[in-house]
PASEBA-1860 file (N, C-alpha, C; in nm, 3 decimals):
! residues 306
1> MTLDKRTV> -2.428/0.019/-0.565/-2.419/0.141/-0.643/-2.511/0.248/-0.588 ~ -2.464/0.373/-0.587/-2.547/0.485/-0.541/-2.577/0.581/-0.654 ~ -2.536/0.547/-0.774/-2.552/0.640/-0.886/-2.698/0.670/-0.913 ~ -2.784/0.568/-0.918/-2.922/0.590/-0.954/-2.992/0.683/-0.856 ~ -2.972/0.661/-0.724/-3.034/0.748/-0.625/-2.983/0.890/-0.639 ~ -2.853/0.904/-0.663/-2.795/1.036/-0.677/-2.850/1.104/-0.801 ~ -2.870/1.028/-0.907/-2.925/1.083/-1.030/-3.063/1.140/-1.006 ~ -3.146/1.067/-0.934/-3.280/1.115/-0.905/-3.275/1.245/-0.828
9> VLGVAAAA> -3.193/1.252/-0.725/-3.183/1.373/-0.642/-3.140/1.491/-0.726 ~ -3.037/1.472/-0.808/-2.987/1.583/-0.889/-3.091/1.628/-0.990 ~ -3.156/1.533/-1.054/-3.255/1.568/-1.155/-3.372/1.643/-1.097 ~ -3.423/1.598/-0.986/-3.535/1.666/-0.922/-3.496/1.806/-0.877 ~ -3.376/1.820/-0.822/-3.331/1.952/-0.777/-3.323/2.049/-0.893 ~ -3.269/2.004/-1.006/-3.258/2.092/-1.121/-3.394/2.127/-1.179 ~ -3.481/2.027/-1.190/-3.613/2.053/-1.245/-3.691/2.151/-1.159 ~ -3.682/2.136/-1.028/-3.752/2.228/-0.939/-3.699/2.369/-0.952
17> AVAAAATA> -3.567/2.382/-0.964/-3.507/2.514/-0.976/-3.549/2.581/-1.107 ~ -3.551/2.506/-1.215/-3.591/2.561/-1.344/-3.738/2.600/-1.341 ~ -3.821/2.517/-1.278/-3.964/2.548/-1.269/-3.987/2.677/-1.194 ~ -3.913/2.698/-1.086/-3.927/2.820/-1.008/-3.886/2.942/-1.089 ~ -3.784/2.925/-1.171/-3.733/3.039/-1.248/-3.824/3.076/-1.364 ~ -3.906/2.983/-1.409/-3.987/3.008/-1.527/-4.086/3.120/-1.508 ~ -4.125/3.148/-1.384/-4.225/3.252/-1.357/-4.159/3.380/-1.306 ~ -4.030/3.396/-1.330/-3.958/3.509/-1.271/-4.014/3.644/-1.313
25> TAINHKSN> -4.059/3.655/-1.438/-4.107/3.785/-1.484/-4.258/3.794/-1.488 ~ -4.327/3.698/-1.433/-4.473/3.701/-1.433/-4.523/3.788/-1.320 ~ -4.521/3.919/-1.343/-4.562/4.015/-1.242/-4.639/4.128/-1.309 ~ -4.742/4.175/-1.244/-4.822/4.282/-1.301/-4.743/4.413/-1.302 ~ -4.767/4.496/-1.400/-4.702/4.625/-1.404/-4.795/4.727/-1.468 ~ -4.781/4.851/-1.430/-4.869/4.957/-1.482/-4.820/5.002/-1.620 ~ -4.913/5.042/-1.702/-4.876/5.089/-1.836/-4.880/5.242/-1.845 ~ -4.917/5.307/-1.735/-4.921/5.453/-1.736/-4.811/5.506/-1.646
33> GSKQRREV> -4.807/5.638/-1.627/-4.707/5.697/-1.541/-4.603/5.774/-1.620 ~ -4.487/5.787/-1.561/-4.381/5.868/-1.620/-4.322/5.801/-1.744 ~ -4.236/5.880/-1.813/-4.166/5.825/-1.929/-4.080/5.706/-1.888 ~ -4.013/5.719/-1.773/-3.928/5.609/-1.726/-4.010/5.482/-1.702 ~ -4.128/5.499/-1.641/-4.213/5.382/-1.616/-4.260/5.320/-1.747 ~ -4.296/5.405/-1.843/-4.342/5.351/-1.972/-4.229/5.276/-2.043 ~ -4.108/5.329/-2.035/-3.995/5.262/-2.099/-3.965/5.128/-2.032 ~ -3.968/5.127/-1.897/-3.943/5.002/-1.826/-4.055/4.903/-1.854
41> TAYIDAVN> -4.179/4.952/-1.859/-4.292/4.865/-1.889/-4.278/4.803/-2.028 ~ -4.238/4.885/-2.125/-4.217/4.832/-2.260/-4.107/4.726/-2.261 ~ -4.001/4.751/-2.184/-3.891/4.653/-2.176/-3.942/4.523/-2.114 ~ -4.020/4.534/-2.005/-4.072/4.414/-1.939/-4.165/4.338/-2.033 ~ -4.246/4.411/-2.111/-4.333/4.344/-2.208/-4.250/4.264/-2.309 ~ -4.141/4.325/-2.355/-4.055/4.256/-2.452/-3.990/4.133/-2.389 ~ -3.947/4.148/-2.262/-3.887/4.035/-2.192/-3.988/3.923/-2.175 ~ -4.111/3.960/-2.135/-4.214/3.858/-2.114/-4.246/3.784/-2.243
49> AIENQMHK> -4.241/3.855/-2.355/-4.266/3.789/-2.483/-4.159/3.684/-2.511 ~ -4.035/3.718/-2.476/-3.927/3.621/-2.494/-3.938/3.509/-2.391 ~ -3.965/3.545/-2.265/-3.973/3.445/-2.158/-4.086/3.346/-2.182 ~ -4.194/3.392/-2.244/-4.306/3.301/-2.271/-4.263/3.186/-2.361 ~ -4.162/3.210/-2.442/-4.112/3.104/-2.528/-4.035/2.999/-2.449 ~ -4.001/3.028/-2.324/-3.928/2.933/-2.241/-4.019/2.828/-2.180 ~ -4.148/2.855/-2.179/-4.239/2.764/-2.108/-4.231/2.622/-2.164 ~ -4.236/2.609/-2.296/-4.237/2.476/-2.355/-4.107/2.400/-2.333
57> PLARVMLA> -3.990/2.462/-2.362/-3.866/2.386/-2.336/-3.845/2.353/-2.189 ~ -3.887/2.444/-2.099/-3.870/2.415/-1.957/-3.964/2.303/-1.913 ~ -4.086/2.305/-1.964/-4.178/2.196/-1.932/-4.125/2.064/-1.986 ~ -4.062/2.070/-2.105/-4.004/1.949/-2.162/-3.889/1.899/-2.077 ~ -3.808/1.989/-2.024/-3.699/1.949/-1.936/-3.753/1.873/-1.816 ~ -3.854/1.929/-1.749/-3.907/1.866/-1.628/-3.973/1.732/-1.659 ~ -4.054/1.727/-1.764/-4.123/1.603/-1.798/-4.024/1.496/-1.842 ~ -3.927/1.536/-1.924/-3.828/1.438/-1.971/-3.747/1.383/-1.856
65> YRDFTAAR> -3.707/1.471/-1.765/-3.625/1.422/-1.655/-3.707/1.342/-1.555 ~ -3.835/1.378/-1.540/-3.921/1.297/-1.454/-3.934/1.156/-1.510 ~ -3.951/1.146/-1.641/-3.959/1.014/-1.704/-3.828/0.938/-1.687 ~ -3.716/1.009/-1.701/-3.585/0.944/-1.688/-3.564/0.890/-1.547 ~ -3.593/0.973/-1.446/-3.569/0.931/-1.308/-3.667/0.823/-1.265 ~ -3.783/0.815/-1.333/-3.879/0.710/-1.302/-3.847/0.581/-1.376 ~ -3.739/0.583/-1.455/-3.692/0.464/-1.529/-3.798/0.413/-1.623 ~ -3.869/0.504/-1.689/-3.970/0.462/-1.785/-3.905/0.425/-1.917
73> SGGREAVS> -3.988/0.371/-2.006/-3.934/0.322/-2.133/-3.889/0.434/-2.224 ~ -3.930/0.559/-2.196/-3.895/0.670/-2.284/-3.763/0.735/-2.250 ~ -3.669/0.661/-2.194/-3.543/0.721/-2.153/-3.469/0.789/-2.266 ~ -3.464/0.724/-2.383/-3.394/0.785/-2.497/-3.464/0.912/-2.541 ~ -3.597/0.913/-2.539/-3.670/1.034/-2.574/-3.638/1.146/-2.476 ~ -3.626/1.111/-2.347/-3.594/1.212/-2.246/-3.459/1.275/-2.276 ~ -3.361/1.195/-2.312/-3.228/1.247/-2.342/-3.233/1.341/-2.462 ~ -3.305/1.302/-2.567/-3.312/1.386/-2.686/-3.388/1.516/-2.657
81> ELAAAAPT> -3.492/1.508/-2.574/-3.567/1.629/-2.538/-3.481/1.724/-2.455 ~ -3.405/1.668/-2.362/-3.315/1.751/-2.283/-3.207/1.814/-2.372 ~ -3.158/1.737/-2.467/-3.056/1.789/-2.558/-3.111/1.903/-2.643 ~ -3.240/1.896/-2.679/-3.301/2.003/-2.757/-3.331/2.125/-2.672 ~ -3.360/2.105/-2.543/-3.399/2.216/-2.456/-3.281/2.310/-2.428 ~ -3.161/2.254/-2.407/-3.047/2.337/-2.370/-3.013/2.441/-2.477 ~ -3.001/2.404/-2.605/-2.973/2.507/-2.706/-3.084/2.611/-2.716 ~ -3.208/2.568/-2.692/-3.319/2.664/-2.695/-3.299/2.771/-2.588
89> LVRLDRRL> -3.259/2.728/-2.468/-3.235/2.823/-2.361/-3.117/2.914/-2.393 ~ -3.016/2.860/-2.458/-2.901/2.942/-2.497/-2.945/3.050/-2.594 ~ -3.028/3.014/-2.691/-3.077/3.113/-2.788/-3.159/3.221/-2.719 ~ -3.242/3.179/-2.624/-3.322/3.277/-2.550/-3.234/3.369/-2.466 ~ -3.128/3.310/-2.411/-3.035/3.391/-2.332/-2.970/3.498/-2.420 ~ -2.934/3.460/-2.541/-2.873/3.556/-2.633/-2.972/3.665/-2.671 ~ -3.098/3.628/-2.689/-3.199/3.728/-2.724/-3.219/3.827/-2.610 ~ -3.219/3.777/-2.487/-3.231/3.868/-2.372/-3.109/3.959/-2.363
97> AALPAPPE> -2.992/3.903/-2.387/-2.870/3.984/-2.379/-2.869/4.092/-2.487 ~ -2.931/4.063/-2.603/-2.932/4.159/-2.713/-3.045/4.261/-2.699 ~ -3.139/4.235/-2.609/-3.253/4.325/-2.593/-3.211/4.451/-2.519 ~ -3.222/4.568/-2.581/-3.182/4.692/-2.512/-3.275/4.724/-2.396 ~ -3.219/4.780/-2.291/-3.297/4.815/-2.172/-3.274/4.961/-2.139 ~ -3.377/5.029/-2.089/-3.358/5.168/-2.044/-3.267/5.170/-1.922 ~ -3.210/5.285/-1.890/-3.116/5.293/-1.776/-3.174/5.239/-1.647 ~ -3.304/5.265/-1.622/-3.364/5.221/-1.497/-3.376/5.068/-1.489
105> AKKLRAGL> -3.367/4.999/-1.602/-3.383/4.853/-1.603/-3.251/4.779/-1.627 ~ -3.138/4.849/-1.617/-3.009/4.783/-1.641/-2.986/4.668/-1.543 ~ -3.016/4.691/-1.416/-2.997/4.587/-1.315/-3.089/4.469/-1.341 ~ -3.213/4.499/-1.381/-3.308/4.392/-1.413/-3.259/4.310/-1.531 ~ -3.209/4.380/-1.632/-3.158/4.309/-1.751/-3.042/4.217/-1.715 ~ -2.948/4.266/-1.633/-2.834/4.183/-1.594/-2.881/4.059/-1.518 ~ -2.980/4.077/-1.430/-3.031/3.964/-1.354/-3.100/3.861/-1.442 ~ -3.175/3.907/-1.541/-3.244/3.816/-1.632/-3.145/3.736/-1.717
113> VRLVGEQA> -3.043/3.804/-1.768/-2.942/3.734/-1.849/-2.870/3.629/-1.765 ~ -2.836/3.665/-1.642/-2.770/3.569/-1.553/-2.863/3.451/-1.524 ~ -2.990/3.478/-1.500/-3.086/3.373/-1.468/-3.099/3.272/-1.580 ~ -3.120/3.320/-1.701/-3.139/3.228/-1.813/-3.009/3.154/-1.846 ~ -2.895/3.221/-1.828/-2.768/3.152/-1.848/-2.751/3.036/-1.751 ~ -2.791/3.058/-1.626/-2.784/2.951/-1.527/-2.881/2.838/-1.562 ~ -2.999/2.875/-1.613/-3.094/2.772/-1.655/-3.034/2.685/-1.765 ~ -2.973/2.749/-1.863/-2.915/2.675/-1.975/-2.803/2.584/-1.928
121> AVTREVQR> -2.718/2.635/-1.837/-2.604/2.555/-1.789/-2.651/2.432/-1.714 ~ -2.750/2.449/-1.624/-2.799/2.335/-1.548/-2.871/2.236/-1.639 ~ -2.945/2.287/-1.737/-3.014/2.197/-1.830/-2.914/2.114/-1.909 ~ -2.805/2.177/-1.953/-2.701/2.100/-2.024/-2.644/1.991/-1.934 ~ -2.621/2.025/-1.806/-2.563/1.925/-1.716/-2.661/1.811/-1.691 ~ -2.790/1.845/-1.675/-2.890/1.740/-1.655/-2.899/1.652/-1.779 ~ -2.890/1.714/-1.897/-2.894/1.635/-2.020/-2.776/1.539/-2.028 ~ -2.658/1.588/-1.992/-2.540/1.501/-1.993/-2.554/1.390/-1.890
129> LAAFAPHY> -2.614/1.424/-1.777/-2.637/1.324/-1.674/-2.733/1.217/-1.723 ~ -2.841/1.262/-1.789/-2.940/1.168/-1.840/-2.881/1.077/-1.947 ~ -2.792/1.133/-2.030/-2.729/1.052/-2.134/-2.623/0.959/-2.077 ~ -2.555/1.002/-1.972/-2.442/0.928/-1.918/-2.485/0.812/-1.827 ~ -2.581/0.838/-1.739/-2.611/0.744/-1.632/-2.649/0.603/-1.679 ~ -2.739/0.587/-1.777/-2.775/0.450/-1.817/-2.657/0.371/-1.872 ~ -2.573/0.435/-1.954/-2.456/0.366/-2.011/-2.355/0.333/-1.901 ~ -2.336/0.428/-1.810/-2.242/0.406/-1.700/-2.287/0.288/-1.613
137> SAVLRSAH> -2.415/0.284/-1.582/-2.469/0.176/-1.500/-2.454/0.041/-1.571 ~ -2.479/0.040/-1.702/-2.467/-0.085/-1.778/-2.323/-0.134/-1.780 ~ -2.228/-0.042/-1.796/-2.087/-0.080/-1.796/-2.046/-0.137/-1.661 ~ -2.090/-0.071/-1.554/-2.053/-0.117/-1.421/-2.117/-0.253/-1.388 ~ -2.235/-0.277/-1.443/-2.296/-0.409/-1.423/-2.208/-0.518/-1.484 ~ -2.145/-0.488/-1.596/-2.053/-0.584/-1.657/-1.933/-0.609/-1.566 ~ -1.883/-0.502/-1.504/-1.770/-0.517/-1.412/-1.810/-0.597/-1.290 ~ -1.927/-0.571/-1.237/-1.974/-0.646/-1.119/-1.996/-0.793/-1.154
145> AASAQLGL> -2.048/-0.818/-1.274/-2.068/-0.957/-1.316/-1.934/-1.029/-1.330 ~ -1.833/-0.958/-1.381/-1.699/-1.018/-1.393/-1.642/-1.049/-1.256 ~ -1.664/-0.961/-1.159/-1.616/-0.986/-1.023/-1.685/-1.107/-0.963 ~ -1.816/-1.116/-0.984/-1.891/-1.230/-0.931/-1.843/-1.361/-0.996 ~ -1.821/-1.357/-1.128/-1.773/-1.477/-1.198/-1.635/-1.517/-1.150 ~ -1.549/-1.417/-1.123/-1.416/-1.447/-1.071/-1.427/-1.515/-0.935 ~ -1.514/-1.463/-0.851/-1.532/-1.523/-0.719/-1.575/-1.668/-0.728 ~ -1.670/-1.697/-0.818/-1.717/-1.834/-0.835/-1.606/-1.924/-0.889
153> ALHAVKIP> -1.532/-1.872/-0.985/-1.424/-1.952/-1.045/-1.315/-1.983/-0.944 ~ -1.277/-1.886/-0.864/-1.173/-1.909/-0.763/-1.223/-2.004/-0.654 ~ -1.350/-1.991/-0.619/-1.407/-2.078/-0.516/-1.411/-2.224/-0.563 ~ -1.426/-2.243/-0.694/-1.435/-2.378/-0.749/-1.300/-2.448/-0.759 ~ -1.192/-2.372/-0.748/-1.058/-2.432/-0.758/-1.029/-2.511/-0.631 ~ -0.991/-2.635/-0.647/-0.956/-2.721/-0.533/-0.808/-2.705/-0.501 ~ -0.779/-2.644/-0.389/-0.641/-2.620/-0.347/-0.598/-2.730/-0.252 ~ -0.491/-2.800/-0.283/-0.448/-2.909/-0.195/-0.406/-2.857/-0.058
161> TPHVLRGT> -0.437/-2.932/0.044/-0.405/-2.893/0.181/-0.274/-2.955/0.225 ~ -0.177/-2.878/0.271/-0.051/-2.936/0.320/-0.078/-3.026/0.441 ~ -0.004/-3.135/0.448/-0.018/-3.225/0.563/0.114/-3.300/0.584 ~ 0.126/-3.357/0.701/0.247/-3.431/0.736/0.251/-3.560/0.655 ~ 0.365/-3.587/0.593/0.381/-3.707/0.512/0.446/-3.818/0.593 ~ 0.392/-3.937/0.576/0.449/-4.056/0.641/0.461/-4.168/0.538 ~ 0.557/-4.253/0.560/0.576/-4.366/0.471/0.721/-4.379/0.432 ~ 0.743/-4.460/0.332/0.880/-4.480/0.285/0.926/-4.357/0.208
169> KRQILAAQ> 1.055/-4.350/0.183/1.110/-4.237/0.110/1.046/-4.226/-0.028 ~ 1.024/-4.340/-0.089/0.963/-4.340/-0.222/0.819/-4.289/-0.216 ~ 0.746/-4.332/-0.112/0.608/-4.287/-0.095/0.602/-4.137/-0.067 ~ 0.697/-4.090/0.016/0.699/-3.947/0.049/0.731/-3.865/-0.076 ~ 0.826/-3.910/-0.157/0.860/-3.840/-0.280/0.742/-3.838/-0.377 ~ 0.671/-3.950/-0.383/0.554/-3.958/-0.472/0.445/-3.863/-0.424 ~ 0.424/-3.859/-0.291/0.322/-3.769/-0.236/0.361/-3.624/-0.258 ~ 0.489/-3.593/-0.241/0.535/-3.456/-0.264/0.516/-3.417/-0.411
177> SQYTAESN> 0.547/-3.510/-0.500/0.530/-3.483/-0.642/0.384/-3.460/-0.677 ~ 0.296/-3.539/-0.616/0.152/-3.524/-0.641/0.102/-3.389/-0.586 ~ 0.151/-3.355/-0.468/0.109/-3.227/-0.406/0.155/-3.109/-0.492 ~ 0.279/-3.118/-0.542/0.331/-3.011/-0.628/0.249/-2.999/-0.755 ~ 0.214/-3.113/-0.814/0.134/-3.112/-0.937/-0.005/-3.052/-0.911 ~ -0.065/-3.093/-0.801/-0.198/-3.040/-0.767/-0.191/-2.890/-0.736 ~ -0.086/-2.848/-0.668/-0.069/-2.706/-0.636/-0.050/-2.624/-0.764 ~ 0.032/-2.678/-0.855/0.055/-2.608/-0.981/-0.075/-2.599/-1.063
185> AAAAAQAD> -0.151/-2.706/-1.062/-0.277/-2.707/-1.137/-0.376/-2.606/-1.077 ~ -0.381/-2.603/-0.943/-0.471/-2.508/-0.877/-0.428/-2.365/-0.905 ~ -0.297/-2.339/-0.898/-0.247/-2.204/-0.926/-0.275/-2.164/-1.070 ~ -0.259/-2.261/-1.163/-0.286/-2.232/-1.304/-0.434/-2.202/-1.325 ~ -0.520/-2.278/-1.258/-0.665/-2.254/-1.268/-0.701/-2.115/-1.213 ~ -0.638/-2.078/-1.102/-0.661/-1.944/-1.047/-0.613/-1.836/-1.143 ~ -0.496/-1.860/-1.203/-0.441/-1.764/-1.299/-0.533/-1.750/-1.420 ~ -0.586/-1.863/-1.467/-0.678/-1.859/-1.582/-0.804/-1.778/-1.547
193> AIDAYDRT> -0.857/-1.797/-1.427/-0.976/-1.723/-1.383/-0.948/-1.573/-1.377 ~ -0.830/-1.538/-1.326/-0.793/-1.396/-1.316/-0.772/-1.337/-1.455 ~ -0.712/-1.416/-1.545/-0.694/-1.368/-1.682/-0.828/-1.340/-1.749 ~ -0.925/-1.429/-1.727/-1.058/-1.409/-1.784/-1.121/-1.281/-1.728 ~ -1.103/-1.259/-1.599/-1.152/-1.136/-1.535/-1.084/-1.014/-1.596 ~ -0.952/-1.021/-1.613/-0.877/-0.909/-1.670/-0.925/-0.874/-1.811 ~ -0.953/-0.978/-1.892/-1.000/-0.952/-2.028/-1.133/-0.876/-2.026 ~ -1.222/-0.918/-1.938/-1.352/-0.849/-1.927/-1.333/-0.706/-1.879
201> ITRVVGRL> -1.250/-0.688/-1.776/-1.229/-0.554/-1.721/-1.162/-0.462/-1.822 ~ -1.073/-0.517/-1.903/-1.011/-0.436/-2.008/-1.115/-0.385/-2.107 ~ -1.210/-0.472/-2.141/-1.319/-0.428/-2.230/-1.406/-0.324/-2.161 ~ -1.432/-0.344/-2.032/-1.511/-0.247/-1.955/-1.443/-0.112/-1.954 ~ -1.313/-0.111/-1.931/-1.236/0.015/-1.930/-1.247/0.085/-2.066 ~ -1.239/0.007/-2.173/-1.253/0.065/-2.306/-1.389/0.130/-2.326 ~ -1.493/0.066/-2.275/-1.628/0.124/-2.286/-1.641/0.248/-2.198 ~ -1.581/0.244/-2.080/-1.589/0.360/-1.991/-1.521/0.483/-2.052
209> RKLQPPAS> -1.410/0.462/-2.118/-1.335/0.573/-2.176/-1.414/0.647/-2.283 ~ -1.512/0.581/-2.341/-1.593/0.645/-2.446/-1.702/0.733/-2.388 ~ -1.727/0.723/-2.258/-1.834/0.801/-2.195/-1.786/0.940/-2.156 ~ -1.879/1.035/-2.154/-1.849/1.173/-2.116/-1.932/1.208/-1.993 ~ -1.874/1.201/-1.872/-1.953/1.227/-1.752/-1.983/1.375/-1.733 ~ -2.096/1.408/-1.671/-2.120/1.547/-1.633/-2.029/1.585/-1.518 ~ -2.016/1.714/-1.492/-1.922/1.761/-1.389/-1.950/1.699/-1.253 ~ -2.078/1.679/-1.221/-2.114/1.628/-1.088/-2.069/1.484/-1.067
217> LVPTYRAQ> -2.040/1.410/-1.175/-2.001/1.270/-1.161/-1.858/1.244/-1.208 ~ -1.784/1.349/-1.238/-1.644/1.330/-1.281/-1.560/1.258/-1.175 ~ -1.566/1.297/-1.045/-1.484/1.225/-0.946/-1.519/1.076/-0.938 ~ -1.649/1.045/-0.940/-1.691/0.905/-0.936/-1.641/0.829/-1.058 ~ -1.657/0.891/-1.174/-1.616/0.828/-1.300/-1.465/0.803/-1.303 ~ -1.387/0.904/-1.268/-1.241/0.889/-1.272/-1.193/0.786/-1.171 ~ -1.254/0.786/-1.053/-1.214/0.689/-0.951/-1.246/0.547/-0.996 ~ -1.362/0.528/-1.057/-1.401/0.395/-1.105/-1.309/0.350/-1.217
225> LRSLRDAA> -1.277/0.441/-1.307/-1.189/0.407/-1.419/-1.050/0.369/-1.369 ~ -0.998/0.450/-1.276/-0.866/0.421/-1.221/-0.866/0.289/-1.144 ~ -0.971/0.264/-1.068/-0.980/0.140/-0.991/-0.981/0.018/-1.082 ~ -1.056/0.025/-1.191/-1.064/-0.089/-1.282/-0.931/-0.111/-1.355 ~ -0.868/-0.001/-1.396/-0.736/-0.014/-1.462/-0.634/-0.077/-1.367 ~ -0.633/-0.027/-1.243/-0.537/-0.078/-1.146/-0.567/-0.224/-1.111 ~ -0.695/-0.258/-1.103/-0.732/-0.397/-1.073/-0.687/-0.491/-1.184 ~ -0.705/-0.446/-1.309/-0.662/-0.530/-1.421/-0.510/-0.548/-1.421
233> AAGTRLAN> -0.438/-0.439/-1.395/-0.291/-0.447/-1.391/-0.244/-0.536/-1.277 ~ -0.308/-0.520/-1.160/-0.272/-0.603/-1.044/-0.307/-0.749/-1.071 ~ -0.419/-0.770/-1.142/-0.459/-0.907/-1.176/-0.359/-0.973/-1.269 ~ -0.307/-0.897/-1.364/-0.207/-0.952/-1.457/-0.081/-0.994/-1.381 ~ -0.036/-0.907/-1.290/0.083/-0.942/-1.211/0.058/-1.065/-1.125 ~ -0.059/-1.073/-1.068/-0.091/-1.187/-0.983/-0.098/-1.316/-1.064 ~ -0.162/-1.310/-1.180/-0.173/-1.430/-1.264/-0.036/-1.478/-1.310 ~ 0.050/-1.384/-1.347/0.185/-1.422/-1.388/0.261/-1.488/-1.273
241> ELRKPDRA> 0.243/-1.435/-1.153/0.312/-1.491/-1.037/0.260/-1.630/-1.003 ~ 0.130/-1.649/-1.023/0.071/-1.780/-0.993/0.126/-1.890/-1.084 ~ 0.175/-1.855/-1.201/0.226/-1.954/-1.297/0.374/-1.985/-1.274 ~ 0.436/-1.916/-1.181/0.577/-1.942/-1.152/0.592/-2.059/-1.054 ~ 0.704/-2.130/-1.063/0.726/-2.238/-0.966/0.736/-2.186/-0.823 ~ 0.800/-2.070/-0.808/0.812/-2.008/-0.676/0.702/-1.902/-0.663 ~ 0.605/-1.931/-0.577/0.490/-1.841/-0.564/0.490/-1.769/-0.429 ~ 0.610/-1.736/-0.382/0.622/-1.673/-0.250/0.558/-1.534/-0.248
249> RVPALGRR> 0.554/-1.466/-0.364/0.501/-1.330/-0.367/0.350/-1.326/-0.393 ~ 0.288/-1.440/-0.410/0.143/-1.444/-0.439/0.059/-1.377/-0.330 ~ 0.083/-1.405/-0.200/0.000/-1.339/-0.098/0.006/-1.187/-0.104 ~ 0.126/-1.132/-0.124/0.140/-0.986/-0.130/0.070/-0.930/-0.254 ~ 0.087/-0.996/-0.368/0.022/-0.949/-0.490/-0.129/-0.967/-0.482 ~ -0.173/-1.068/-0.411/-0.317/-1.088/-0.391/-0.378/-0.973/-0.311 ~ -0.306/-0.928/-0.210/-0.355/-0.815/-0.130/-0.361/-0.688/-0.215 ~ -0.260/-0.669/-0.301/-0.261/-0.551/-0.388/-0.377/-0.556/-0.486
257> FTIASREA> -0.408/-0.676/-0.533/-0.521/-0.694/-0.624/-0.651/-0.656/-0.555 ~ -0.667/-0.698/-0.432/-0.788/-0.665/-0.355/-0.798/-0.516/-0.329 ~ -0.686/-0.455/-0.290/-0.685/-0.311/-0.262/-0.719/-0.231/-0.388 ~ -0.663/-0.271/-0.502/-0.688/-0.199/-0.627/-0.836/-0.202/-0.664 ~ -0.900/-0.316/-0.638/-1.041/-0.328/-0.674/-1.132/-0.246/-0.584 ~ -1.077/-0.196/-0.472/-1.159/-0.118/-0.379/-1.125/0.030/-0.381 ~ -1.040/0.074/-0.473/-0.995/0.213/-0.477/-1.111/0.311/-0.490 ~ -1.213/0.274/-0.567/-1.322/0.368/-0.595/-1.402/0.403/-0.471
265> GTLVVQRR> -1.390/0.323/-0.366/-1.468/0.350/-0.245/-1.387/0.412/-0.132 ~ -1.268/0.463/-0.161/-1.185/0.519/-0.056/-1.241/0.651/-0.005 ~ -1.197/0.691/0.112/-1.247/0.813/0.175/-1.215/0.936/0.092 ~ -1.095/0.939/0.033/-1.055/1.055/-0.047/-1.149/1.071/-0.166 ~ -1.180/0.960/-0.233/-1.270/0.965/-0.348/-1.409/1.008/-0.305 ~ -1.456/0.955/-0.193/-1.588/0.992/-0.143/-1.596/1.142/-0.115 ~ -1.489/1.198/-0.061/-1.488/1.343/-0.034/-1.495/1.422/-0.164 ~ -1.425/1.376/-0.266/-1.431/1.444/-0.395/-1.571/1.436/-0.455
273> EIAAIRAY> -1.634/1.320/-0.440/-1.770/1.303/-0.490/-1.864/1.399/-0.418 ~ -1.852/1.408/-0.287/-1.938/1.496/-0.209/-1.918/1.641/-0.252 ~ -1.792/1.680/-0.273/-1.763/1.818/-0.315/-1.826/1.846/-0.451 ~ -1.819/1.751/-0.543/-1.877/1.771/-0.676/-2.029/1.782/-0.669 ~ -2.091/1.699/-0.586/-2.236/1.704/-0.570/-2.279/1.837/-0.508 ~ -2.204/1.883/-0.409/-2.237/2.012/-0.347/-2.223/2.125/-0.447 ~ -2.123/2.118/-0.530/-2.105/2.222/-0.632/-2.222/2.222/-0.729 ~ -2.267/2.102/-0.767/-2.384/2.092/-0.855/-2.507/2.150/-0.787
281> NARARAIS> -2.530/2.111/-0.663/-2.647/2.162/-0.591/-2.643/2.313/-0.580 ~ -2.523/2.369/-0.562/-2.509/2.514/-0.554/-2.548/2.578/-0.688 ~ -2.510/2.514/-0.799/-2.548/2.568/-0.930/-2.698/2.562/-0.950 ~ -2.760/2.453/-0.904/-2.905/2.442/-0.917/-2.976/2.544/-0.829 ~ -2.926/2.560/-0.704/-2.989/2.656/-0.612/-2.970/2.800/-0.661 ~ -2.863/2.826/-0.734/-2.838/2.961/-0.783/-2.950/3.008/-0.874 ~ -3.017/2.915/-0.942/-3.129/2.953/-1.028/-3.241/3.014/-0.945 ~ -3.276/2.948/-0.836/-3.381/3.002/-0.749/-3.339/3.136/-0.691
289> SSSADVER> -3.212/3.148/-0.653/-3.162/3.273/-0.597/-3.168/3.385/-0.701 ~ -3.127/3.355/-0.823/-3.132/3.456/-0.929/-3.276/3.493/-0.962 ~ -3.365/3.394/-0.959/-3.506/3.421/-0.982/-3.561/3.517/-0.876 ~ -3.523/3.494/-0.751/-3.569/3.583/-0.643/-3.513/3.723/-0.661 ~ -3.387/3.734/-0.707/-3.327/3.865/-0.730/-3.405/3.942/-0.837 ~ -3.445/3.871/-0.943/-3.521/3.934/-1.049/-3.656/3.983/-0.996 ~ -3.721/3.899/-0.917/-3.851/3.937/-0.862/-3.839/4.059/-0.770 ~ -3.732/4.063/-0.691/-3.712/4.178/-0.602/-3.687/4.306/-0.682
297> ELARLQAN> -3.611/4.294/-0.790/-3.585/4.412/-0.872/-3.712/4.459/-0.942 ~ -3.795/4.365/-0.987/-3.923/4.403/-1.046/-4.011/4.475/-0.944 ~ -4.014/4.422/-0.823/-4.094/4.485/-0.719/-4.041/4.625/-0.685 ~ -3.908/4.641/-0.685/-3.850/4.772/-0.656/-3.888/4.873/-0.764 ~ -3.879/4.831/-0.889/-3.915/4.920/-0.999/-4.064/4.955/-0.992 ~ -4.145/4.854/-0.963/-4.288/4.876/-0.952/-4.320/4.982/-0.846 ~ -4.248/4.976/-0.736/-4.279/5.064/-0.623/-4.216/5.202/-0.637 ~ -4.100/5.212/-0.702/-4.024/5.335/-0.698/-4.033/5.423/-0.822
305> LP> -4.069/5.363/-0.936/-4.077/5.446/-1.057/-4.197/5.541/-1.048 ~ -4.179/5.664/-1.084/-4.291/5.759/-1.079/-4.394/5.728/-1.188
END
């Protein structure tokens, strides 16, 4: 599994971006000068008063996610703290959007609203990631355990080996009858093992369907869900075929069963996963970019206002 490593990377990237953005308006400004400068200064003071309220929720986001990625015992607390931080950022975003700005600060206001909106969006995604990852990992552990148990069960089945028969006609018929009985018993044992695997995977699929993945893990989640569903369906067909007297189609169905169980690791799925991760990283990096835009606009106003 690569989920845990990916989770750490995404969480750290988001936390770093949010931390960088938290100081976007922390810049000195003059309180004297022209009417335009005084109006912009008053607007910046009002913005800073609102932005100061972001320090605590942003610090909570970083600390909670650091605890989560470190796999500490406070994982549930981290999820609840992240869940509380996102609405706080949304409220702050609305307050910034409602704050009137003088004409000279219109560009600054637009940049600030965009910045805080991006902060809120990434925080929501990190919160969903923090809530999703532990349950997803636990469900997949059940699937991996079922696969391991199936492997052990199939390995334990004694399959009779075909060999040349010699002896009287009666002896040959008796040997053939014994071989058929042993083959049927082995096939039935294999079918029983696959049925047990299917029952577990069906429960796993039911648990997976209850989860809500963040956007960055939707391709991985959908591929895993589809792979498990297909594996269970292929397993059912294989088990049914194993119980038939004529098992000529068993090798072909066995290959389909193996292929279905490996769907989640195909190249197409991996490309979708990479695309989703890149999109997430772009959203996280946009915070730093927006923060820099705000700082540049503040510097421009500082230098150009009379």
